[in-house]
C-alpha atoms as an extended CHARMM CRD file, in Angstrom:
* protein
*
       152  EXT
         1         1  UNK       CA              5.9450000000       44.7160000000      156.8370000000  PROA      1               0.0000000000
         2         2  UNK       CA              6.9430000000       44.3080000000      153.3920000000  PROA      2               0.0000000000
         3         3  UNK       CA              9.7720000000       45.9530000000      151.5400000000  PROA      3               0.0000000000
         4         4  UNK       CA              7.1050000000       48.1340000000      149.9480000000  PROA      4               0.0000000000
         5         5  UNK       CA              5.7420000000       48.8160000000      152.7560000000  PROA      5               0.0000000000
         6         6  UNK       CA              9.3150000000       49.9670000000      154.5460000000  PROA      6               0.0000000000
         7         7  UNK       CA             10.0160000000       52.1490000000      151.7470000000  PROA      7               0.0000000000
         8         8  UNK       CA              6.4090000000       54.3610000000      152.0290000000  PROA      8               0.0000000000
         9         9  UNK       CA              7.0090000000       54.4890000000      155.6740000000  PROA      9               0.0000000000
        10        10  UNK       CA             10.8910000000       56.2310000000      154.3100000000  PROA      10              0.0000000000
        11        11  UNK       CA              8.6680000000       58.7350000000      152.4340000000  PROA      11              0.0000000000
        12        12  UNK       CA              9.7360000000       56.9820000000      148.9070000000  PROA      12              0.0000000000
        13        13  UNK       CA              7.6450000000       54.8490000000      146.3440000000  PROA      13              0.0000000000
        14        14  UNK       CA              8.8750000000       52.3130000000      143.9300000000  PROA      14              0.0000000000
        15        15  UNK       CA              8.4850000000       54.1060000000      139.9890000000  PROA      15              0.0000000000
        16        16  UNK       CA              7.8550000000       52.2040000000      137.5340000000  PROA      16              0.0000000000
        17        17  UNK       CA             10.5740000000       49.8090000000      135.8250000000  PROA      17              0.0000000000
        18        18  UNK       CA             12.5840000000       52.4480000000      133.5210000000  PROA      18              0.0000000000
        19        19  UNK       CA             12.2240000000       51.8940000000      129.3000000000  PROA      19              0.0000000000
        20        20  UNK       CA             15.4460000000       51.0590000000      128.0980000000  PROA      20              0.0000000000
        21        21  UNK       CA             16.5850000000       52.9900000000      125.6810000000  PROA      21              0.0000000000
        22        22  UNK       CA             19.1600000000       51.2700000000      123.9570000000  PROA      22              0.0000000000
        23        23  UNK       CA             19.3030000000       47.2380000000      122.8440000000  PROA      23              0.0000000000
        24        24  UNK       CA             19.3100000000       45.7580000000      126.6560000000  PROA      24              0.0000000000
        25        25  UNK       CA             17.1140000000       44.3160000000      129.1350000000  PROA      25              0.0000000000
        26        26  UNK       CA             16.4530000000       46.5360000000      132.6410000000  PROA      26              0.0000000000
        27        27  UNK       CA             17.1920000000       43.0660000000      134.8390000000  PROA      27              0.0000000000
        28        28  UNK       CA             18.3030000000       39.2480000000      133.9270000000  PROA      28              0.0000000000
        29        29  UNK       CA             17.8360000000       36.6000000000      136.2000000000  PROA      29              0.0000000000
        30        30  UNK       CA             20.1190000000       33.7540000000      136.1230000000  PROA      30              0.0000000000
        31        31  UNK       CA             19.2780000000       31.0280000000      138.7580000000  PROA      31              0.0000000000
        32        32  UNK       CA             18.9900000000       32.8560000000      141.9760000000  PROA      32              0.0000000000
        33        33  UNK       CA             20.6320000000       35.6960000000      140.8970000000  PROA      33              0.0000000000
        34        34  UNK       CA             18.6650000000       39.1060000000      139.7950000000  PROA      34              0.0000000000
        35        35  UNK       CA             21.6270000000       41.2450000000      137.8500000000  PROA      35              0.0000000000
        36        36  UNK       CA             20.5690000000       44.9710000000      137.2540000000  PROA      36              0.0000000000
        37        37  UNK       CA             21.7130000000       47.3470000000      134.1200000000  PROA      37              0.0000000000
        38        38  UNK       CA             22.7470000000       50.3920000000      134.5880000000  PROA      38              0.0000000000
        39        39  UNK       CA             20.3440000000       52.9790000000      136.0890000000  PROA      39              0.0000000000
        40        40  UNK       CA             19.9160000000       56.3930000000      136.8970000000  PROA      40              0.0000000000
        41        41  UNK       CA             18.2710000000       58.7010000000      138.7140000000  PROA      41              0.0000000000
        42        42  UNK       CA             15.4540000000       59.1600000000      136.3900000000  PROA      42              0.0000000000
        43        43  UNK       CA             12.0690000000       58.4440000000      137.7240000000  PROA      43              0.0000000000
        44        44  UNK       CA              8.6980000000       58.1770000000      136.2470000000  PROA      44              0.0000000000
        45        45  UNK       CA             11.0270000000       59.7260000000      133.2710000000  PROA      45              0.0000000000
        46        46  UNK       CA             11.4460000000       62.9690000000      134.7630000000  PROA      46              0.0000000000
        47        47  UNK       CA             16.1150000000       63.1870000000      134.9220000000  PROA      47              0.0000000000
        48        48  UNK       CA             16.8190000000       64.5590000000      138.4510000000  PROA      48              0.0000000000
        49        49  UNK       CA             20.4460000000       65.5400000000      139.6690000000  PROA      49              0.0000000000
        50        50  UNK       CA             21.5910000000       66.2850000000      136.4280000000  PROA      50              0.0000000000
        51        51  UNK       CA             25.5180000000       67.4580000000      135.8300000000  PROA      51              0.0000000000
        52        52  UNK       CA             28.8330000000       67.1200000000      136.9910000000  PROA      52              0.0000000000
        53        53  UNK       CA             29.2850000000       66.6310000000      140.8560000000  PROA      53              0.0000000000
        54        54  UNK       CA             31.7140000000       68.6490000000      142.5810000000  PROA      54              0.0000000000
        55        55  UNK       CA             30.4230000000       71.5400000000      139.6770000000  PROA      55              0.0000000000
        56        56  UNK       CA             26.6140000000       71.2550000000      139.0190000000  PROA      56              0.0000000000
        57        57  UNK       CA             26.1240000000       68.8320000000      141.7010000000  PROA      57              0.0000000000
        58        58  UNK       CA             26.5190000000       69.1350000000      145.4670000000  PROA      58              0.0000000000
        59        59  UNK       CA             27.7440000000       66.3300000000      147.3870000000  PROA      59              0.0000000000
        60        60  UNK       CA             23.7480000000       66.0950000000      148.8050000000  PROA      60              0.0000000000
        61        61  UNK       CA             22.4650000000       65.7960000000      145.3520000000  PROA      61              0.0000000000
        62        62  UNK       CA             24.6780000000       62.7020000000      144.2400000000  PROA      62              0.0000000000
        63        63  UNK       CA             23.3770000000       61.2680000000      147.5330000000  PROA      63              0.0000000000
        64        64  UNK       CA             19.6690000000       61.1360000000      146.7480000000  PROA      64              0.0000000000
        65        65  UNK       CA             20.8920000000       60.4980000000      143.0820000000  PROA      65              0.0000000000
        66        66  UNK       CA             22.3730000000       57.3410000000      143.9910000000  PROA      66              0.0000000000
        67        67  UNK       CA             18.8320000000       56.6000000000      145.9870000000  PROA      67              0.0000000000
        68        68  UNK       CA             16.7810000000       57.1290000000      143.7060000000  PROA      68              0.0000000000
        69        69  UNK       CA             19.2690000000       55.3770000000      140.7370000000  PROA      69              0.0000000000
        70        70  UNK       CA             18.4790000000       52.2380000000      143.3610000000  PROA      70              0.0000000000
        71        71  UNK       CA             14.4470000000       52.6240000000      143.2900000000  PROA      71              0.0000000000
        72        72  UNK       CA             14.8160000000       52.0650000000      139.8470000000  PROA      72              0.0000000000
        73        73  UNK       CA             17.2300000000       49.1410000000      140.0090000000  PROA      73              0.0000000000
        74        74  UNK       CA             14.8400000000       47.6630000000      142.4660000000  PROA      74              0.0000000000
        75        75  UNK       CA             12.0620000000       48.4420000000      140.4940000000  PROA      75              0.0000000000
        76        76  UNK       CA             13.8840000000       46.4880000000      137.6790000000  PROA      76              0.0000000000
        77        77  UNK       CA             14.3300000000       43.5690000000      140.3450000000  PROA      77              0.0000000000
        78        78  UNK       CA             10.7240000000       43.4840000000      141.1670000000  PROA      78              0.0000000000
        79        79  UNK       CA             10.1190000000       42.9690000000      137.6500000000  PROA      79              0.0000000000
        80        80  UNK       CA             11.5260000000       40.1340000000      137.0050000000  PROA      80              0.0000000000
        81        81  UNK       CA             11.6500000000       38.3620000000      140.4410000000  PROA      81              0.0000000000
        82        82  UNK       CA              7.7830000000       38.6270000000      140.9790000000  PROA      82              0.0000000000
        83        83  UNK       CA              8.6240000000       41.2350000000      144.6700000000  PROA      83              0.0000000000
        84        84  UNK       CA             10.9530000000       43.0970000000      146.1490000000  PROA      84              0.0000000000
        85        85  UNK       CA             10.4050000000       40.3460000000      149.4100000000  PROA      85              0.0000000000
        86        86  UNK       CA             11.4750000000       37.2880000000      147.4920000000  PROA      86              0.0000000000
        87        87  UNK       CA             14.9470000000       39.4460000000      148.2970000000  PROA      87              0.0000000000
        88        88  UNK       CA             17.2360000000       36.7610000000      149.9920000000  PROA      88              0.0000000000
        89        89  UNK       CA             20.1340000000       39.9530000000      149.8080000000  PROA      89              0.0000000000
        90        90  UNK       CA             21.9050000000       42.4770000000      147.9660000000  PROA      90              0.0000000000
        91        91  UNK       CA             24.9450000000       41.2320000000      146.6410000000  PROA      91              0.0000000000
        92        92  UNK       CA             27.2460000000       43.7600000000      144.6000000000  PROA      92              0.0000000000
        93        93  UNK       CA             26.1820000000       47.6610000000      144.6760000000  PROA      93              0.0000000000
        94        94  UNK       CA             28.4440000000       48.9360000000      141.4830000000  PROA      94              0.0000000000
        95        95  UNK       CA             28.0510000000       52.8380000000      141.7490000000  PROA      95              0.0000000000
        96        96  UNK       CA             29.5890000000       55.8360000000      139.0020000000  PROA      96              0.0000000000
        97        97  UNK       CA             29.5220000000       59.2020000000      139.8850000000  PROA      97              0.0000000000
        98        98  UNK       CA             30.3190000000       61.2320000000      137.2040000000  PROA      98              0.0000000000
        99        99  UNK       CA             32.4020000000       63.8470000000      138.8220000000  PROA      99              0.0000000000
       100       100  UNK       CA             34.6420000000       66.3970000000      138.3170000000  PROA      100             0.0000000000
       101       101  UNK       CA             38.5330000000       65.9030000000      138.2950000000  PROA      101             0.0000000000
       102       102  UNK       CA             39.7160000000       65.4780000000      141.1210000000  PROA      102             0.0000000000
       103       103  UNK       CA             36.8210000000       64.7820000000      143.2310000000  PROA      103             0.0000000000
       104       104  UNK       CA             37.1500000000       61.8700000000      146.0150000000  PROA      104             0.0000000000
       105       105  UNK       CA             34.0350000000       61.8710000000      147.4140000000  PROA      105             0.0000000000
       106       106  UNK       CA             32.7160000000       59.2550000000      145.1430000000  PROA      106             0.0000000000
       107       107  UNK       CA             32.0670000000       56.2950000000      148.1070000000  PROA      107             0.0000000000
       108       108  UNK       CA             29.6280000000       59.3220000000      149.8390000000  PROA      108             0.0000000000
       109       109  UNK       CA             27.8140000000       59.5990000000      147.0860000000  PROA      109             0.0000000000
       110       110  UNK       CA             26.9840000000       56.1570000000      146.8120000000  PROA      110             0.0000000000
       111       111  UNK       CA             25.8590000000       55.7840000000      150.0630000000  PROA      111             0.0000000000
       112       112  UNK       CA             22.7290000000       57.3000000000      149.2460000000  PROA      112             0.0000000000
       113       113  UNK       CA             21.4460000000       53.9600000000      147.7290000000  PROA      113             0.0000000000
       114       114  UNK       CA             23.2020000000       51.4410000000      150.6360000000  PROA      114             0.0000000000
       115       115  UNK       CA             21.9920000000       53.1780000000      153.3570000000  PROA      115             0.0000000000
       116       116  UNK       CA             18.5570000000       53.0930000000      151.6380000000  PROA      116             0.0000000000
       117       117  UNK       CA             19.0690000000       48.7030000000      151.0950000000  PROA      117             0.0000000000
       118       118  UNK       CA             20.0080000000       48.5850000000      154.3830000000  PROA      118             0.0000000000
       119       119  UNK       CA             17.1270000000       50.4820000000      155.8470000000  PROA      119             0.0000000000
       120       120  UNK       CA             14.6920000000       47.6360000000      153.5090000000  PROA      120             0.0000000000
       121       121  UNK       CA             16.5470000000       45.0380000000      154.2710000000  PROA      121             0.0000000000
       122       122  UNK       CA             18.5680000000       44.9860000000      157.1840000000  PROA      122             0.0000000000
       123       123  UNK       CA             21.6470000000       43.1290000000      157.4320000000  PROA      123             0.0000000000
       124       124  UNK       CA             20.5620000000       41.3190000000      153.6290000000  PROA      124             0.0000000000
       125       125  UNK       CA             20.4660000000       45.0630000000      152.5800000000  PROA      125             0.0000000000
       126       126  UNK       CA             24.4940000000       44.5730000000      153.4070000000  PROA      126             0.0000000000
       127       127  UNK       CA             26.6780000000       44.2620000000      150.4910000000  PROA      127             0.0000000000
       128       128  UNK       CA             30.0130000000       44.3480000000      148.6650000000  PROA      128             0.0000000000
       129       129  UNK       CA             30.4620000000       47.5190000000      146.5710000000  PROA      129             0.0000000000
       130       130  UNK       CA             32.4760000000       49.4820000000      144.2540000000  PROA      130             0.0000000000
       131       131  UNK       CA             32.0440000000       53.3600000000      143.8900000000  PROA      131             0.0000000000
       132       132  UNK       CA             34.2370000000       55.1050000000      140.7610000000  PROA      132             0.0000000000
       133       133  UNK       CA             34.6230000000       58.5650000000      139.8600000000  PROA      133             0.0000000000
       134       134  UNK       CA             33.9650000000       59.1080000000      135.7100000000  PROA      134             0.0000000000
       135       135  UNK       CA             34.3630000000       61.4780000000      133.5180000000  PROA      135             0.0000000000
       136       136  UNK       CA             30.7600000000       61.5900000000      131.6330000000  PROA      136             0.0000000000
       137       137  UNK       CA             27.9690000000       59.4580000000      132.0220000000  PROA      137             0.0000000000
       138       138  UNK       CA             24.8470000000       59.0000000000      129.4550000000  PROA      138             0.0000000000
       139       139  UNK       CA             22.4770000000       62.1380000000      129.6940000000  PROA      139             0.0000000000
       140       140  UNK       CA             25.0530000000       63.5830000000      131.7000000000  PROA      140             0.0000000000
       141       141  UNK       CA             23.0530000000       62.3480000000      134.8120000000  PROA      141             0.0000000000
       142       142  UNK       CA             25.3390000000       62.6560000000      138.1870000000  PROA      142             0.0000000000
       143       143  UNK       CA             25.0500000000       58.5640000000      139.0980000000  PROA      143             0.0000000000
       144       144  UNK       CA             24.0570000000       55.7830000000      137.4100000000  PROA      144             0.0000000000
       145       145  UNK       CA             24.1640000000       52.3060000000      139.6850000000  PROA      145             0.0000000000
       146       146  UNK       CA             23.8330000000       48.8990000000      138.7900000000  PROA      146             0.0000000000
       147       147  UNK       CA             23.1650000000       46.2260000000      141.3580000000  PROA      147             0.0000000000
       148       148  UNK       CA             23.1870000000       41.9320000000      141.4690000000  PROA      148             0.0000000000
       149       149  UNK       CA             21.1090000000       40.3820000000      144.2320000000  PROA      149             0.0000000000
       150       150  UNK       CA             19.9120000000       37.1780000000      145.6120000000  PROA      150             0.0000000000
       151       151  UNK       CA             16.4470000000       35.9060000000      145.7150000000  PROA      151             0.0000000000
       152       152  UNK       CA             14.4110000000       33.0000000000      146.4860000000  PROA      152             0.0000000000
């Protein structure tokens, strides 16, 4: 079963790669590594889960925001690698959570990305990770993610 078929089984689909809103590339391949730019839960040009976690966005919505952000990351990986099946392993996920002061559940939010990656890739989806709370993100999105993957 391909990775995109696994997405469909989960009731998800790969969005079209987001168009950069600045002077950068969605992803860059260096040797066998693909580095994505920061991605959010803007799926097919519709922003989702906007606001601060702990005020405007519920923790379970932050989880979904991270899940959708990693879908955009994967769309960017496919753009430069040609296929999601070219991914040998997920190396690192860095997640930023736009949250209120004192909020300490950033790892639970970023689990939305980590859980999906492991469902799609099994042990190869297990990765190193950072989950960082911040006081603002572009367009007031709740989560921004970037990933590094090794490809064939």
